[in-house]
N, C-alpha and C positions, 0 to 999 in steps of 0.2 A: 143061856147057854151060847146062842148065836151072837149076842151083843158082846159077849167075852171073846168070842171066836174072831169076829170083826175087828176088835181093838188090837188083839194078837196080830192079825194080818197086817194091819195098818202099821204097827210099830216094826213088824218084820220087813215090810216093803220100805218102811223110812230107813232101816238098817242096811237093807241090800243097796239102796240108793246111795246112800252114804259111803258105803264100802265101795262102790263103783267109782264115785267121783274122787276118793282117795287114791284108788289106783290109777286112774287116768293123770291125776296131779303129779304123783309120783313117778309115773311112768314118763310124762313129758319132761319132768327134771332129770331123770336118769338119761334120757336121750340128749338133753341139752349139755350134761357134763360130758357124756362119752363122746360126743362129737369134738370135744376139745381136748379130749385126754391126749391124742396123739401130738399135738402142737405142744401141749404142756411138759410131755416127757421129751421132746426136743429139745426146748427151751432150757429144762432142767438139766440134761446129759451136757449141754454147752454153756454152762453158767459161767464158766472160766473166761470165755470168749465173747467180745462185743460183737455185734453185725459190722459190717465195714461202714455204712451211714452213721451210725451213733459213735464209731471211733474217730470218723473224719468231723463229725460236730465237735467232740470234745476236742480235738486236735485243733480246731479254728477257733474255739473259745480261748485256749490255752495260749494259743498264738497270740491272739487280740490283747490278752490280758497281759502279756510281756511287752508288746508294742504300744501298749496304751489307747489302741483304737478298737473301738468297740461296735 
């Protein structure tokens, strides 16, 4: 009976350890994702408009393609 109890305790300890690692892994993933949610929400709300630096880059490329200078 004691051998059986020790085996059960070993399995239970391993299961608890696995659960703790699983929780830590998913918590760190949650924290990583939730730290970026605000910026992603901001980008998705303004998806019709390009930032000024990107707009200027495209304008330069279009201008260069019409004048033949790259």
